[in-house]
C-alpha positions as CSV (number, residue, x, y, z in Angstrom):
1,M,30.2,12.6,12.9
2,A,29.0,15.3,10.6
3,R,28.2,18.5,12.2
4,K,24.7,19.9,11.9
5,E,25.9,23.2,10.4
6,Q,27.2,21.2,7.4
7,F,23.7,20.4,6.2
8,I,21.6,23.3,7.5
9,V,20.2,24.7,4.4
10,S,17.9,27.6,5.2
11,K,15.3,29.1,7.4
12,P,12.0,27.4,6.9
13,K,9.6,29.1,4.4
14,P,5.9,29.2,5.2
15,R,4.1,26.6,3.2
16,V,0.9,28.0,1.8
17,C,-1.2,26.1,-0.7
18,Q,-4.8,25.4,-1.6
19,S,-4.5,22.0,0.1
20,P,-1.9,22.1,2.9
21,R,0.9,19.5,2.8
22,L,0.0,16.2,4.3
23,S,1.9,16.0,7.6
24,K,0.4,12.8,9.0
25,T,-0.7,9.6,7.4
26,E,-3.6,7.4,8.6
27,P,-3.1,4.5,11.0
28,L,-2.5,1.1,9.4
29,L,-3.9,-1.0,12.2
30,P,-7.4,-1.2,13.7
31,Q,-7.7,0.7,16.9
32,K,-6.3,-1.2,19.9
33,S,-5.0,-3.9,17.7
34,S,-2.7,-6.4,19.4
35,G,-1.0,-7.5,16.1
36,I,2.7,-7.2,16.1
37,Y,3.1,-6.6,12.3
38,I,2.0,-3.9,9.9
39,N,0.2,-5.0,6.7
40,R,2.7,-4.9,3.9
41,E,0.3,-3.5,1.2
42,L,-1.1,-0.8,3.4
43,S,2.4,0.2,4.4
44,L,3.2,0.6,0.7
45,I,0.2,2.9,0.3
46,S,1.5,4.9,3.3
47,F,4.8,5.4,1.5
48,N,3.0,6.8,-1.6
49,E,1.1,9.2,0.7
50,R,4.5,10.5,1.9
51,V,5.7,10.9,-1.7
52,L,2.4,12.6,-2.7
53,S,3.0,15.1,0.2
54,L,5.9,16.4,-1.8
55,G,3.5,17.3,-4.6
56,Q,1.8,19.6,-2.1
57,D,4.9,21.3,-0.8
58,R,5.1,24.9,-2.1
59,S,8.8,25.1,-1.3
60,I,9.5,22.6,-4.1
61,P,9.6,23.9,-7.7
62,I,6.3,23.4,-9.4
63,L,7.5,21.1,-12.2
64,E,9.1,18.9,-9.7
65,R,5.8,18.7,-7.8
66,L,4.2,17.5,-11.0
67,K,6.8,14.8,-11.2
68,Y,5.9,13.5,-7.7
69,L,2.3,13.1,-8.8
70,C,3.5,11.1,-11.8
71,I,5.8,9.0,-9.6
72,V,2.9,8.1,-7.4
73,A,0.9,7.1,-10.5
74,N,3.6,4.8,-11.7
75,N,4.0,3.4,-8.2
76,L,0.3,2.6,-8.1
77,D,0.6,0.9,-11.4
78,E,3.1,-1.5,-10.1
79,L,1.1,-2.0,-6.9
80,F,-1.8,-3.3,-8.9
81,E,0.2,-5.2,-11.5
82,I,2.1,-7.2,-8.9
83,R,0.9,-6.9,-5.3
84,V,-2.9,-6.6,-5.8
85,A,-2.8,-9.1,-8.7
86,G,-0.9,-11.5,-6.5
87,L,-3.4,-11.1,-3.6
88,K,-6.4,-11.6,-6.0
89,A,-4.8,-14.8,-7.3
90,R,-4.2,-16.1,-3.8
91,S,-7.7,-15.3,-2.8
92,H,-8.9,-17.9,-5.3
93,E,-6.4,-20.5,-4.1
94,E,-6.4,-20.2,-0.3
95,P,-9.1,-20.7,2.3
96,V,-11.1,-17.5,2.9
97,D,-10.2,-17.4,6.5
98,S,-6.4,-17.7,5.9
99,K,-4.6,-14.7,7.4
100,L,-1.6,-12.7,6.4
101,P,1.2,-12.0,8.9
102,D,-0.6,-8.9,10.2
103,G,-3.7,-10.8,11.0
104,L,-5.9,-9.6,8.2
105,T,-7.4,-11.9,5.6
106,I,-6.7,-11.4,2.0
107,E,-10.2,-10.1,1.4
108,E,-10.0,-7.7,4.3
109,T,-6.6,-6.5,3.0
110,L,-8.0,-5.9,-0.5
111,T,-11.0,-4.0,0.9
112,I,-9.0,-1.7,3.1
113,L,-6.4,-1.3,0.4
114,G,-9.0,-0.3,-2.1
115,K,-10.5,2.4,0.2
116,R,-7.0,3.8,1.0
117,T,-6.1,3.8,-2.7
118,Q,-9.3,5.5,-3.8
119,S,-8.6,8.3,-1.3
120,L,-5.0,8.6,-2.4
121,V,-6.1,8.8,-6.1
122,Q,-8.7,11.5,-5.3
123,L,-6.1,13.5,-3.4
124,Q,-3.7,13.0,-6.3
125,Y,-6.1,14.6,-8.8
126,D,-7.2,17.3,-6.4
127,I,-3.6,18.4,-6.1
128,L,-3.2,18.3,-9.9
129,N,-6.3,20.3,-10.6
130,K,-6.5,22.7,-7.7
131,S,-2.8,23.4,-7.1
132,V,-0.3,22.2,-9.7
133,L,-2.1,23.1,-12.9
134,P,-3.2,26.6,-11.6
135,E,0.4,27.3,-10.5
136,L,1.8,26.2,-13.8
137,K,-0.7,28.5,-15.5
138,K,0.6,31.4,-13.5
139,E,4.1,30.5,-14.8
140,G,2.9,30.6,-18.4
141,I,2.6,26.8,-18.8
142,N,-0.9,25.7,-19.8
143,L,-2.1,22.1,-20.0
144,L,-5.6,22.4,-21.5
145,N,-8.5,20.4,-22.8
146,F,-9.8,21.1,-26.3
147,H,-12.7,23.2,-25.2
148,E,-10.4,25.5,-23.3
149,L,-8.4,26.5,-26.4
150,D,-9.2,29.7,-28.3
151,N,-10.4,29.5,-31.9
152,Q,-7.0,29.8,-33.5
153,Q,-5.6,27.1,-31.3
154,K,-8.7,24.9,-32.0
155,R,-8.1,25.2,-35.7
156,W,-4.5,24.1,-35.3
157,A,-5.4,21.2,-33.0
158,S,-8.1,20.0,-35.4
159,A,-5.6,20.1,-38.3
160,Y,-3.0,18.2,-36.1
161,F,-5.6,15.5,-35.3
162,K,-6.6,15.1,-39.0
163,N,-3.0,14.8,-40.2
164,N,-1.2,13.1,-37.3
165,V,-3.7,11.2,-35.2
166,L,-6.6,10.1,-37.3
167,P,-4.5,8.2,-39.9
168,I,-3.1,5.8,-37.2
169,L,-6.3,5.2,-35.2
170,T,-8.2,2.0,-35.6
171,P,-11.8,2.5,-34.5
172,L,-13.5,-0.8,-33.7
173,G,-17.3,-1.0,-33.7
174,L,-18.5,-3.9,-31.6
175,D,-20.9,-6.5,-33.0
176,P,-21.2,-10.3,-33.3
177,L,-18.5,-10.3,-35.9
178,H,-16.3,-7.8,-34.1
179,P,-16.0,-8.8,-30.5
180,F,-14.3,-6.8,-27.8
181,P,-10.6,-6.3,-28.8
182,K,-7.6,-7.2,-26.7
183,V,-6.7,-4.2,-24.7
184,L,-3.1,-3.7,-23.8
185,N,-2.0,-3.3,-20.2
186,K,-1.9,0.4,-19.2
187,S,-2.8,1.6,-22.7
188,L,-5.0,4.7,-23.3
189,N,-8.4,3.7,-24.7
190,F,-11.8,5.2,-25.4
191,I,-15.3,3.6,-25.2
192,I,-17.8,5.4,-27.4
193,E,-21.6,5.1,-27.0
194,M,-23.5,6.1,-30.2
195,R,-26.7,5.8,-32.2
196,G,-27.3,5.4,-36.0
197,K,-26.5,3.1,-38.9
198,D,-23.2,3.0,-40.8
199,S,-22.8,2.7,-44.6
200,Y,-23.4,-1.0,-44.4
201,G,-26.6,-0.7,-42.5
202,R,-25.1,-1.9,-39.2
203,K,-26.5,-0.4,-36.0
204,G,-23.9,1.3,-33.8
205,R,-24.1,1.2,-30.1
206,V,-20.6,0.7,-28.7
207,A,-17.1,1.2,-30.2
208,I,-13.5,1.1,-28.9
209,V,-10.6,3.2,-29.9
210,Q,-7.0,2.5,-28.6
211,A,-4.6,5.4,-28.7
212,P,-1.3,4.2,-30.2
213,R,1.5,4.2,-27.7
214,L,3.8,6.0,-30.1
215,L,1.7,9.2,-29.8
216,S,2.7,11.7,-27.2
217,R,0.1,12.1,-24.4
218,I,0.7,15.8,-24.4
219,I,0.9,17.9,-27.6
220,E,2.5,21.4,-27.7
221,I,0.4,24.1,-29.5
222,P,2.5,26.5,-31.6
223,R,3.0,29.8,-29.8
224,K,1.2,32.9,-31.2
225,N,3.3,35.8,-32.0
226,R,6.2,34.4,-30.0
227,V,4.4,35.0,-26.7
228,A,6.0,33.6,-23.6
229,E,3.2,31.2,-22.7
230,I,3.5,27.5,-23.6
231,T,0.3,25.6,-24.2
232,F,-0.2,21.8,-24.3
233,I,-3.3,19.8,-25.0
234,N,-4.0,16.4,-23.7
235,L,-4.2,13.7,-26.4
236,S,-7.2,12.2,-24.6
237,S,-9.1,15.5,-24.9
238,L,-8.1,15.9,-28.6
239,I,-9.5,12.5,-29.4
240,E,-12.6,13.0,-27.4
241,A,-13.3,16.3,-29.2
242,H,-13.1,14.7,-32.6
243,A,-15.2,11.6,-32.1
244,T,-17.5,12.5,-35.0
245,S,-14.4,12.5,-37.3
246,I,-13.7,8.9,-36.2
247,F,-17.3,7.8,-36.7
248,P,-18.7,10.1,-39.4
249,G,-22.5,10.2,-39.7
250,M,-23.1,8.6,-36.3
251,E,-24.7,10.3,-33.3
252,I,-22.1,10.3,-30.5
253,I,-23.8,10.0,-27.2
254,G,-20.6,9.9,-25.2
255,I,-16.9,9.2,-25.5
256,F,-14.9,8.3,-22.4
257,Q,-11.3,7.4,-21.8
258,F,-10.4,4.3,-19.9
259,R,-7.3,2.4,-18.9
260,I,-6.9,-1.2,-17.8
261,T,-4.2,-2.5,-15.4
262,R,-3.4,-6.2,-15.7
263,N,-1.5,-8.8,-13.8
264,S,2.1,-8.4,-15.0
265,D,4.0,-10.8,-12.8
266,L,5.9,-13.3,-14.9
267,Y,5.7,-17.0,-13.9
268,V,8.4,-19.5,-14.9
269,D,8.3,-23.0,-13.5
270,D,11.7,-23.5,-12.0
271,E,11.5,-27.3,-12.2
272,E,10.1,-27.6,-15.7
273,V,11.9,-24.9,-17.6
274,T,14.8,-26.0,-19.8
275,D,15.7,-22.7,-21.5
276,L,15.0,-19.7,-19.3
277,R,15.5,-17.2,-22.1
278,Q,13.0,-18.9,-24.4
279,A,10.5,-19.4,-21.5
280,L,10.7,-15.7,-20.7
281,K,10.2,-14.7,-24.3
282,G,7.0,-16.6,-24.3
283,E,5.9,-15.1,-21.0
284,L,6.8,-11.5,-22.1
285,S,4.5,-11.8,-25.2
286,Q,1.6,-12.4,-22.8
287,R,2.5,-9.9,-20.1
288,N,0.3,-7.2,-21.6
289,Y,-2.7,-9.4,-21.6
290,G,-2.9,-10.8,-18.0
291,D,-6.0,-10.8,-15.9
292,A,-7.5,-7.3,-15.4
293,V,-7.2,-6.0,-11.8
294,R,-8.1,-2.3,-12.1
295,I,-9.9,0.1,-14.4
296,E,-9.4,3.8,-14.5
297,T,-11.9,5.9,-16.3
298,D,-13.4,9.4,-16.7
299,K,-15.6,10.3,-13.8
300,A,-18.2,11.5,-16.3
301,I,-18.6,8.0,-17.8
302,S,-22.2,6.9,-18.4
303,S,-23.5,4.0,-16.3
304,F,-24.1,2.0,-19.5
305,C,-20.4,2.3,-20.6
306,L,-19.1,1.7,-17.2
307,N,-21.1,-1.5,-16.7
308,Y,-20.2,-2.6,-20.2
309,L,-16.5,-2.3,-19.3
310,L,-16.8,-3.9,-15.9
311,T,-18.6,-6.9,-17.4
312,E,-16.1,-7.3,-20.2
313,F,-13.1,-7.2,-17.9
314,K,-14.7,-9.2,-15.1
315,L,-14.2,-6.4,-12.6
316,E,-16.3,-5.1,-9.8
317,T,-17.3,-1.6,-9.0
318,K,-14.6,-1.5,-6.2
319,D,-12.0,-2.1,-8.9
320,C,-13.0,1.1,-10.7
321,Y,-11.2,4.4,-10.2
322,L,-13.1,7.4,-11.5
323,V,-10.7,10.3,-12.2
324,D,-11.0,14.0,-13.0
325,G,-8.2,14.2,-15.6
326,P,-6.1,12.0,-17.8
327,V,-6.3,8.4,-16.8
328,N,-2.6,7.9,-17.8
329,L,-1.3,10.5,-15.3
330,G,2.1,9.0,-15.2
331,R,2.7,10.0,-18.8
332,L,2.7,13.7,-17.8
333,I,6.2,13.1,-16.4
334,T,7.6,14.1,-19.8
335,L,6.1,17.6,-19.6
336,P,9.0,19.1,-17.5
337,D,11.5,18.0,-20.2
338,C,9.4,19.9,-22.8
339,V,9.9,23.3,-21.4
340,A,13.2,25.3,-20.8
341,T,12.3,26.7,-17.4
342,P,15.2,26.0,-15.0
343,N,13.7,28.2,-12.3
344,L,10.7,25.8,-12.1
345,K,12.9,22.8,-11.5
346,F,15.4,21.7,-8.9
347,K,18.6,23.6,-9.2
348,F,20.9,21.9,-11.7
349,F,23.5,19.7,-10.0
350,S,26.4,18.0,-11.7
351,P,27.7,15.0,-9.8
352,K,31.3,15.5,-8.6
353,Y,34.3,13.5,-9.9
354,P,36.6,13.2,-6.9
355,E,39.6,15.5,-7.3
356,Y,42.0,12.9,-5.9
357,L,41.2,10.6,-8.8
358,K,41.9,13.2,-11.6
359,G,45.7,12.9,-11.5
360,K,48.0,11.0,-13.9
361,E,47.9,7.9,-11.6
362,S,45.8,5.1,-12.8
363,L,42.8,3.9,-10.8
364,F,44.4,0.5,-10.3
365,D,47.6,2.1,-8.8
366,H,45.4,4.2,-6.5
367,L,43.5,1.1,-5.3
368,K,46.8,-0.5,-4.4
369,R,47.2,2.1,-1.8
370,E,43.7,2.7,-0.6
371,D,40.0,2.0,-1.2
372,V,37.7,4.4,-3.0
373,L,34.3,5.1,-1.6
374,L,31.7,6.9,-3.7
375,H,28.4,8.4,-2.6
376,H,26.0,8.6,-5.5
377,P,24.5,10.8,-6.9
378,Y,26.6,13.4,-5.2
379,E,29.7,11.7,-6.6
380,C,29.4,10.6,-10.2
381,F,29.0,7.1,-11.5
382,D,31.5,7.9,-14.1
383,V,34.2,6.6,-11.8
384,V,32.6,3.2,-11.8
385,A,32.2,3.4,-15.6
386,D,35.8,4.4,-16.0
387,F,36.9,1.5,-13.8
388,I,35.3,-1.0,-16.2
389,N,36.2,0.9,-19.3
390,N,39.8,1.2,-18.3
391,A,39.8,-2.5,-17.6
392,A,38.6,-3.1,-21.1
393,E,41.4,-1.0,-22.6
394,D,44.2,-2.1,-20.2
395,K,46.4,-4.7,-21.9
396,N,47.3,-6.2,-18.5
397,V,43.7,-7.0,-17.6
398,V,43.0,-10.7,-18.4
399,A,39.4,-11.2,-17.1
400,I,36.3,-9.3,-16.1
401,F,33.4,-10.7,-14.1
402,Q,30.3,-8.7,-13.9
403,T,26.7,-9.0,-12.5
404,I,23.9,-7.1,-14.2
405,Y,20.4,-6.7,-12.8
406,R,19.3,-3.4,-14.4
407,T,21.5,-1.3,-16.7
408,G,19.3,0.3,-19.4
409,S,19.0,-0.2,-23.1
410,T,21.9,2.2,-24.0
411,S,24.3,1.3,-21.3
412,G,27.9,2.5,-21.8
413,L,29.0,-0.1,-19.3
414,M,27.7,-2.9,-21.5
415,R,29.5,-1.3,-24.5
416,S,32.7,-1.4,-22.4
417,L,32.2,-5.2,-21.7
418,I,31.7,-5.7,-25.5
419,N,34.9,-3.8,-26.1
420,A,36.7,-6.0,-23.6
421,V,35.6,-9.2,-25.4
422,N,36.7,-7.7,-28.7
423,K,40.1,-7.0,-27.2
424,G,40.5,-10.6,-26.3
425,K,39.8,-10.5,-22.6
426,E,37.8,-13.2,-20.8
427,V,34.4,-11.6,-19.9
428,T,31.9,-13.3,-17.8
429,V,28.5,-11.7,-17.2
430,I,25.9,-12.9,-14.7
431,L,22.9,-11.4,-16.3
432,E,19.6,-11.6,-14.5
433,L,16.8,-12.3,-17.0
434,M,14.1,-12.0,-14.3
435,A,14.7,-8.4,-13.5
436,R,11.1,-7.1,-13.3
437,F,10.1,-5.0,-16.3
438,D,13.7,-5.1,-17.6
439,E,13.6,-8.7,-18.9
440,E,13.5,-7.8,-22.6
441,T,16.4,-5.3,-22.3
442,N,18.5,-7.9,-20.5
443,I,17.7,-10.6,-23.1
444,N,18.8,-8.3,-25.9
445,W,22.1,-7.6,-24.1
446,A,22.6,-11.3,-23.5
447,S,22.3,-11.9,-27.2
448,K,24.8,-9.2,-28.1
449,L,27.4,-10.5,-25.6
450,E,27.0,-14.1,-26.7
451,E,27.4,-13.3,-30.4
452,I,30.9,-12.0,-29.8
453,G,32.0,-14.7,-27.4
454,A,31.4,-13.5,-23.9
455,H,30.4,-16.0,-21.2
456,V,26.8,-15.2,-20.3
457,V,25.3,-16.9,-17.4
458,F,21.7,-16.4,-16.3
459,G,22.3,-16.9,-12.7
460,V,20.6,-19.6,-10.6
461,V,17.1,-20.7,-11.5
462,G,14.9,-19.8,-8.6
463,N,17.3,-17.2,-7.2
464,K,17.5,-13.8,-8.8
465,T,21.1,-12.5,-9.0
466,H,20.6,-9.0,-7.4
467,A,24.1,-8.5,-6.0
468,K,26.1,-5.6,-7.5
469,M,29.6,-6.9,-8.1
470,C,32.4,-6.4,-10.7
471,L,35.7,-8.2,-10.4
472,I,38.8,-7.3,-12.5
473,V,41.7,-9.7,-12.8
474,R,45.0,-8.0,-13.8
475,R,48.4,-9.4,-14.5
476,E,51.1,-7.5,-12.7
477,G,54.5,-9.0,-13.1
478,K,54.2,-12.7,-12.4
479,K,51.1,-12.3,-10.2
480,L,47.4,-12.0,-10.9
481,I,45.9,-9.2,-8.8
482,R,42.1,-8.8,-8.2
483,Y,40.3,-5.5,-8.1
484,C,36.6,-5.2,-7.5
485,H,33.6,-2.8,-7.3
486,L,30.8,-3.5,-4.9
487,G,27.7,-1.4,-4.6
488,T,24.2,-0.9,-3.2
489,G,22.7,0.2,-6.5
490,N,22.4,-1.0,-10.1
491,Y,24.9,-0.5,-12.9
492,H,22.5,2.0,-14.4
493,P,23.8,5.4,-15.3
494,K,20.4,7.0,-15.3
495,T,19.3,5.8,-11.8
496,A,22.8,6.6,-10.5
497,K,21.8,10.3,-10.9
498,L,18.5,9.8,-9.2
499,Y,19.1,7.3,-6.4
500,T,21.4,7.6,-3.4
501,D,23.8,4.7,-3.3
502,F,27.3,3.8,-2.1
503,S,30.1,2.3,-4.2
504,L,33.3,0.7,-2.9
505,L,36.3,0.1,-5.1
506,T,38.9,-2.0,-3.5
507,S,41.9,-4.3,-4.1
508,N,41.6,-5.9,-0.6
509,K,42.9,-9.4,-1.0
510,S,40.4,-11.1,1.3
511,I,37.4,-9.3,0.0
512,S,38.3,-9.7,-3.7
513,A,39.1,-13.4,-3.2
514,E,35.7,-14.0,-1.6
515,I,34.0,-12.1,-4.5
516,H,35.8,-14.4,-6.9
517,E,34.6,-17.4,-5.0
518,I,31.0,-16.1,-5.3
519,F,31.3,-15.7,-9.1
520,Q,32.6,-19.3,-9.3
521,R,29.6,-20.5,-7.4
522,L,27.3,-18.7,-9.8
523,T,29.0,-20.0,-13.0
524,G,30.0,-23.5,-11.9
525,L,28.9,-26.3,-9.7
526,G,30.0,-27.2,-6.2
527,K,29.3,-26.7,-2.5
528,A,29.4,-23.2,-1.0
529,K,32.5,-22.4,1.0
530,S,32.3,-20.5,4.2
531,L,33.2,-16.8,3.7
532,R,34.9,-14.8,6.4
533,H,33.9,-11.3,5.4
534,I,31.0,-11.4,2.9
535,W,27.5,-12.2,4.0
536,Q,25.8,-13.9,1.1
537,S,22.2,-15.0,0.5
538,P,20.6,-17.4,0.1
539,F,23.3,-19.1,2.4
540,R,24.4,-17.0,5.3
541,L,23.0,-13.4,5.0
542,H,19.9,-14.1,7.0
543,K,21.7,-16.1,9.7
544,N,24.4,-13.5,10.0
545,V,21.9,-10.6,10.4
546,I,20.1,-12.6,13.1
547,R,23.4,-13.5,14.8
548,A,24.5,-9.8,14.8
549,I,21.2,-8.8,16.4
550,K,21.5,-11.4,19.1
551,N,25.1,-10.4,19.7
552,E,23.9,-6.9,20.6
553,M,21.4,-8.5,23.0
554,R,24.2,-10.5,24.7
555,I,26.3,-7.4,25.1
556,T,23.4,-5.4,26.6
557,K,22.5,-8.3,29.0
558,A,26.2,-8.3,30.1
559,G,26.0,-4.6,31.0
560,G,27.1,-3.1,27.7
561,K,25.3,-0.7,25.4
562,G,24.0,-2.6,22.4
563,K,23.1,-0.5,19.4
564,I,21.8,-1.3,15.9
565,V,21.4,1.3,13.1
566,A,20.0,0.0,9.8
567,R,18.9,1.5,6.6
568,M,16.9,-0.2,3.8
569,N,14.1,0.2,1.4
570,S,11.8,-2.4,3.0
571,L,11.6,-4.4,6.2
572,V,9.1,-7.3,6.0
573,E,10.9,-10.5,7.0
574,T,9.2,-11.6,10.3
575,Q,12.1,-13.6,11.8
576,V,14.3,-10.5,11.6
577,I,11.5,-8.3,13.0
578,D,11.0,-10.8,15.8
579,A,14.7,-10.7,16.6
580,L,14.6,-6.9,16.7
581,Y,11.7,-7.0,19.1
582,E,13.6,-9.3,21.4
583,A,16.6,-7.0,21.2
584,S,14.5,-4.0,22.1
585,K,13.1,-5.9,25.1
586,C,16.7,-6.4,26.3
587,G,17.4,-2.7,26.0
588,V,19.3,-2.6,22.7
589,L,18.8,0.8,21.1
590,I,17.6,0.3,17.5
591,E,17.3,3.1,15.0
592,L,15.9,2.2,11.6
593,L,15.7,4.2,8.4
594,V,13.1,2.4,6.2
595,R,12.2,4.3,3.1
596,G,9.2,2.3,2.0
597,V,7.4,-0.7,3.4
598,C,7.9,-1.4,7.1
599,M,6.0,-4.2,8.8
600,L,7.7,-3.7,12.2
601,R,5.7,-1.7,14.8
602,P,8.0,0.7,16.7
603,G,7.3,2.1,20.2
604,V,4.9,-0.6,21.4
605,P,5.2,-0.8,25.3
606,G,6.9,-4.0,26.3
607,L,7.7,-5.0,22.7
608,S,9.5,-2.3,20.8
609,D,10.0,0.6,23.2
610,N,13.6,1.0,22.1
611,I,13.0,1.0,18.4
612,I,12.7,4.2,16.3
613,V,11.6,4.0,12.6
614,R,12.0,6.9,10.3
615,S,11.5,7.4,6.5
616,T,13.1,10.1,4.3
617,V,11.6,11.1,1.0
618,G,13.0,13.9,-1.1
619,R,14.6,14.9,-4.4
620,F,16.6,11.6,-4.7
621,L,15.3,8.2,-4.0
622,E,17.0,6.9,-0.9
623,H,18.3,3.5,-2.0
624,S,21.4,2.6,0.1
625,R,21.3,-0.4,2.4
626,I,23.5,0.1,5.5
627,F,23.7,-2.3,8.5
628,F,25.5,-1.0,11.6
629,F,26.1,-3.0,14.8
630,R,28.1,-1.4,17.6
631,N,29.6,-4.8,18.7
632,N,31.3,-3.5,21.9
633,G,32.9,-0.6,20.1
634,K,34.1,-2.5,17.0
635,D,31.4,-0.7,15.0
636,D,30.7,-3.3,12.4
637,L,29.3,-1.7,9.2
638,Y,28.1,-3.5,6.1
639,L,26.8,-2.2,2.8
640,S,24.4,-4.3,0.8
641,S,22.0,-4.5,-2.2
642,A,19.6,-6.5,0.1
643,D,16.5,-5.3,1.9
644,W,15.4,-7.2,4.9
645,M,12.8,-9.1,3.0
646,D,12.1,-12.8,2.5
647,R,13.0,-12.6,-1.2
648,N,16.4,-11.0,-0.5
649,F,17.3,-13.5,2.2
650,F,16.0,-16.7,0.6
651,R,15.3,-16.3,-3.1
652,R,18.1,-14.0,-4.3
653,V,21.8,-13.9,-4.7
654,E,22.8,-10.9,-2.5
655,I,25.8,-9.8,-0.7
656,A,26.5,-7.6,2.3
657,F,30.1,-6.5,2.4
658,P,32.0,-5.0,5.4
659,I,33.7,-1.6,5.3
660,L,37.1,-2.3,6.9
661,N,38.6,1.2,6.6
662,E,37.7,3.3,9.7
663,K,37.8,6.6,7.8
664,L,35.3,5.3,5.2
665,K,33.2,3.6,7.8
666,K,32.8,6.9,9.7
667,R,31.9,8.7,6.5
668,I,29.2,6.2,5.6
669,F,27.8,6.4,9.2
670,D,27.7,10.2,9.1
671,E,26.4,10.7,5.6
672,G,24.2,7.6,5.2
673,L,22.8,7.3,8.7
674,Q,23.4,10.0,11.2
675,M,22.4,13.0,9.0
676,H,19.0,11.4,8.3
677,F,18.2,11.3,12.0
678,A,19.0,15.0,12.3
679,E,16.8,15.8,9.3
680,N,13.7,18.0,9.8
681,A,12.7,18.8,6.2
682,N,11.4,15.5,4.7
683,N,11.8,13.1,7.5
684,W,8.8,11.1,8.8
685,K,8.6,9.2,12.1
686,M,6.5,6.0,12.3
687,S,4.1,5.5,15.2
688,S,3.1,2.2,16.7
689,D,-0.2,2.2,14.8
690,G,1.6,2.4,11.4
691,S,0.9,6.1,10.8
692,Y,3.7,8.5,10.0
693,Q,4.2,12.0,11.3
694,L,6.3,14.6,9.4
695,R,9.0,15.7,11.7
696,K,8.2,19.1,13.1
697,N,10.7,21.8,12.8
698,S,11.3,23.1,16.3
699,S,14.3,25.2,15.3
700,N,14.7,28.2,13.1
701,Q,16.6,26.3,10.5
702,T,15.6,23.6,8.0
703,I,18.0,20.7,8.1
704,S,17.9,18.7,4.9
705,C,20.3,15.7,4.5
706,Q,20.1,15.7,0.7
707,D,20.4,19.5,0.3
708,G,23.4,19.4,2.7
709,L,25.1,16.7,0.8
710,L,24.5,18.5,-2.5
711,K,26.1,21.6,-1.0
712,K,29.0,19.5,0.4
713,Y,29.8,17.9,-2.9
714,S,29.1,20.9,-5.2
């Protein structure tokens, strides 16, 4: 068990800001509700409220606070593209009185969700305008609109518009021969109301201008006399200020920015599709033009223009979000990278390469003696990359098996696999084409691998391959020895620096043999064999989780002390929730760390008295999945890529793998579970009504799990 003093970081600083940091979220259930589940979508909004609270926290560097506002904006995009879009589609297909698991109808959910989201967006822009931007200005960083520039800056900005923006704009006047154009999903657009006649005698009333996506949404103005201040102008403001240049000779009544969010979920018929890759390519071409589900626009928009847009996109007033600032707020996330101000960002941290792996001994030789456990991002992902790269270069390695869900368009790992193929090794890649928003990247990698002779398999239709596995087969003497990497996070070097995850490297014969069996199931045909150690979905993972919960119940009923500690991103699967409720009734102590969506209600008398739910948000995104069952002192601990969700249990290929080494097991328990329950910096406790309370600091010291681990591994 880690001692508290290992992760005590400082005495708390008074937090003073124009809008105090949110410390309590709103309830997610109607008062005196008897429902046993929390609404999934509303729980997601609550999570974003917790993230947004970091944007209010004056103890966090100002540029990082700006990032949190942008993260929330991007999260809301996905909420509307997937969840809201899905609910709207269901509302047209299902009876109006059909209810979701929490007891609300779809329409009731959409209504409450809309109100909560409107409040969240208003708070988001209030923080931006009243706190973040003024504080950036104090630090010499100005994000201005055109009218706020001085005369010299205006001249430069106008010249920039003329030379760099105007030539690539396509203004579209709307008339019977020029109908409303196709508007790309999440693109920046402008609607212009005008009067007058053009050179052809056509009367102008309405026009549309779409800002090309290649244009930066913030533009740096050259500094005057090398002064310290840095000034940026919003692209939207630049275009608005030069409307007359776009439509010369016309009287501009108003120009207003808008942005449309569309249904972006891809649909492929599992029974009809014969070529998944080609089917996806067809779907991807239409993703940007799905049904509109949300419109964001300038709060100053005229009623005429607003009604025009609502009619065109078949939206209602409740689908409209009027904002005081740029509608594409998420694009401001590039601003911190444009300024060299390290004091306004989190202190630089370089992930540690374990010292015990820096010797002359090969990683394979080390794994013969003992397993290697890595805690990302505190320990660098380079170890995993080296594991695969060394395998590609090692003349004794004969085969590499690899799953890929997300890896990025410039992945060094994929280049290592390509290198392995070129060196004559058998390389098999289970590449998931249906990885949301990464489909095109994965299709491109698939093509590159196939071109050089790799075995590329697109998983199992209807079951996304989400498990994180790599298996190396190496010839050593007359034997073939297996080595494997198993993890909770993606093989993605960028997210490995931003997400907390665990990696296990092992040569354990039983574990590696079972991983090999799973790969064979994915590439070939045949019945699933029973696995002793690995819990795999869609076969046994759900059953084994339920069985482990019930086992703690039996132990408790027999006079023992049952205990479950679990950590995940989301908890929504109702059978597991029901099992946890039953365990709680039996007296099993249940401690849950659920970062995001949680449909379970903790602390309900007679139902969940013995269940505690906490959520940690901070510098890094908490991404590890850890399942601990006391099991009469055996302390069973599993790592996984799976949340406790329907999709992970029944519609994905997932694994949960045991940690057999007692030393490593204790380390995971301490760093991945226990330290979070001692946290008082960014730890939220969930109440039975679905609200969250920021844990109060009753001591003179701030205990931060992430800061403590940064200190430990620095």
